[in-house]
ROBA-19954 format. One record per residue (C-alpha): x, y, z; residue number from 1. Coordinates in Angstrom, 1 decimal, m for minus. Each point is the difference from the previous one (the first is absolute). Layout:
<atoms>
atom u=X, v=Y, w=Z, resi=NUM
...
</atoms>
This chain:
<atoms>
atom u=m19.8, v=17.9, w=57.0, resi=1
atom u=1.9, v=3.0, w=m1.1, resi=2
atom u=3.5, v=m1.5, w=0.3, resi=3
atom u=m1.0, v=m2.9, w=m2.1, resi=4
atom u=m1.3, v=3.1, w=m2.7, resi=5
atom u=3.4, v=1.3, w=0.3, resi=6
atom u=1.8, v=m3.1, w=m0.6, resi=7
atom u=m2.2, v=m0.5, w=m3.0, resi=8
atom u=1.2, v=3.5, w=m1.6, resi=9
atom u=3.3, v=m0.5, w=1.2, resi=10
atom u=0.1, v=m3.5, w=m1.9, resi=11
atom u=m1.5, v=1.4, w=m2.8, resi=12
atom u=2.4, v=2.7, w=m0.4, resi=13
atom u=3.1, v=m2.1, w=0.3, resi=14
atom u=m1.5, v=m2.0, w=m2.6, resi=15
atom u=m0.6, v=2.7, w=m2.4, resi=16
atom u=3.4, v=1.2, w=1.0, resi=17
atom u=1.6, v=m3.4, w=m1.0, resi=18
atom u=m2.0, v=m0.1, w=m3.2, resi=19
atom u=1.5, v=3.3, w=m1.2, resi=20
atom u=3.5, v=m0.7, w=1.2, resi=21
atom u=0.1, v=m3.7, w=m1.9, resi=22
atom u=m2.5, v=0.7, w=m3.1, resi=23
atom u=3.1, v=2.1, w=m1.7, resi=24
atom u=2.5, v=m2.3, w=0.8, resi=25
atom u=m2.2, v=m3.1, w=m1.5, resi=26
atom u=m0.8, v=2.1, w=m2.7, resi=27
atom u=3.9, v=0.4, w=m1.0, resi=28
atom u=0.2, v=m3.9, w=0.5, resi=29
atom u=m2.6, v=m0.8, w=m2.5, resi=30
atom u=2.1, v=m1.0, w=m3.4, resi=31
atom u=m1.3, v=1.1, w=m3.7, resi=32
atom u=m0.8, v=m3.1, w=m1.5, resi=33
atom u=2.0, v=0.1, w=m3.5, resi=34
atom u=m2.6, v=m0.9, w=m3.2, resi=35
atom u=2.4, v=0.5, w=m2.7, resi=36
atom u=3.6, v=1.5, w=m0.9, resi=37
atom u=m0.3, v=3.1, w=m1.8, resi=38
atom u=0.2, v=m0.2, w=m3.8, resi=39
atom u=m1.0, v=m4.0, w=0.0, resi=40
atom u=m2.4, v=m0.9, w=m2.9, resi=41
atom u=m2.7, v=m2.8, w=0.1, resi=42
atom u=m3.0, v=m1.4, w=m1.8, resi=43
atom u=m3.5, v=0.6, w=1.6, resi=44
atom u=m2.2, v=m1.6, w=m2.7, resi=45
atom u=0.4, v=1.5, w=m3.1, resi=46
atom u=1.4, v=3.2, w=1.8, resi=47
atom u=3.8, v=0.8, w=0.2, resi=48
atom u=0.6, v=1.6, w=3.5, resi=49
atom u=3.0, v=1.7, w=1.5, resi=50
atom u=1.0, v=0.5, w=3.8, resi=51
atom u=0.0, v=3.4, w=1.0, resi=52
atom u=0.2, v=1.3, w=3.6, resi=53
atom u=m0.7, v=m3.4, w=1.6, resi=54
atom u=m2.9, v=m0.3, w=m2.4, resi=55
atom u=m1.2, v=m1.5, w=m3.2, resi=56
atom u=m0.9, v=2.2, w=m2.6, resi=57
atom u=m1.6, v=m1.0, w=m3.6, resi=58
atom u=2.5, v=1.6, w=m3.0, resi=59
atom u=m2.2, v=m1.6, w=m2.5, resi=60
atom u=m3.2, v=m2.8, w=m1.0, resi=61
atom u=1.9, v=m2.2, w=m2.4, resi=62
atom u=m2.3, v=m0.2, w=m3.4, resi=63
atom u=0.5, v=m3.9, w=0.1, resi=64
atom u=2.0, v=m1.7, w=3.0, resi=65
atom u=2.5, v=1.0, w=2.6, resi=66
atom u=2.8, v=m2.8, w=0.4, resi=67
atom u=2.2, v=m0.2, w=2.9, resi=68
atom u=3.2, v=m1.1, w=m1.5, resi=69
atom u=2.8, v=0.8, w=m0.7, resi=70
atom u=m1.2, v=3.4, w=1.4, resi=71
atom u=m3.4, v=1.0, w=0.2, resi=72
atom u=m1.4, v=1.3, w=m3.4, resi=73
atom u=m2.7, v=0.5, w=m2.0, resi=74
atom u=m0.3, v=m2.4, w=m3.1, resi=75
atom u=m1.4, v=0.2, w=m3.4, resi=76
atom u=m3.0, v=m2.8, w=m1.1, resi=77
atom u=2.1, v=m0.8, w=m2.9, resi=78
atom u=3.2, v=m0.7, w=2.5, resi=79
atom u=m2.1, v=m2.5, w=1.7, resi=80
atom u=m1.3, v=m1.7, w=m3.2, resi=81
atom u=3.7, v=m0.6, w=m1.2, resi=82
atom u=1.0, v=m1.4, w=3.5, resi=83
atom u=m3.2, v=m2.3, w=m0.3, resi=84
atom u=0.5, v=m1.4, w=m3.3, resi=85
atom u=4.0, v=m0.4, w=1.0, resi=86
atom u=m0.9, v=m1.7, w=2.9, resi=87
atom u=m2.5, v=m2.4, w=m2.2, resi=88
atom u=2.2, v=m0.9, w=m2.5, resi=89
atom u=2.9, v=m0.8, w=2.3, resi=90
atom u=m2.8, v=m2.1, w=1.7, resi=91
atom u=m1.1, v=m1.9, w=m3.2, resi=92
atom u=3.8, v=m0.5, w=m1.0, resi=93
atom u=0.9, v=m1.6, w=3.1, resi=94
atom u=m3.2, v=m2.0, w=m0.2, resi=95
atom u=1.2, v=m1.3, w=m3.4, resi=96
atom u=3.6, v=m0.8, w=0.9, resi=97
atom u=m1.2, v=m2.1, w=3.2, resi=98
atom u=m2.4, v=m1.5, w=m2.3, resi=99
atom u=2.5, v=m1.0, w=m2.6, resi=100
atom u=2.4, v=m1.1, w=2.7, resi=101
atom u=m2.4, v=m2.0, w=1.9, resi=102
atom u=m1.0, v=m1.6, w=m3.2, resi=103
atom u=3.9, v=m1.0, w=m1.0, resi=104
atom u=0.6, v=m1.4, w=3.8, resi=105
atom u=m2.9, v=m2.3, w=m0.5, resi=106
atom u=0.7, v=m1.4, w=m3.6, resi=107
atom u=3.7, v=m0.7, w=0.9, resi=108
atom u=m1.7, v=m1.7, w=3.5, resi=109
atom u=m2.1, v=m1.9, w=m2.6, resi=110
atom u=2.7, v=m1.1, w=m2.3, resi=111
atom u=2.2, v=m1.5, w=2.9, resi=112
</atoms>
């Protein structure tokens, strides 16, 4: 019975020694996960954020919106209204041109 106890203690000590020797080697082999590059900018909701030390920090909470392109930046409501108005105008213009072309094509088919 004493031999089994001694063997158990020896196995325990050897296991502990292996853990102590292997753990630091394993800890060094764990690579750091890169979240972002320093200086990189992004929008998170309506907040403008900058990467600093592999983590995102909020620079400013935008009053209206944060846009991703061409570079992440805060925009004012007036600029958004201007772009929406411009898109609507061009949409209506293309619709009218399309209808006129369609009418012209149909009227030429009826004449033949």
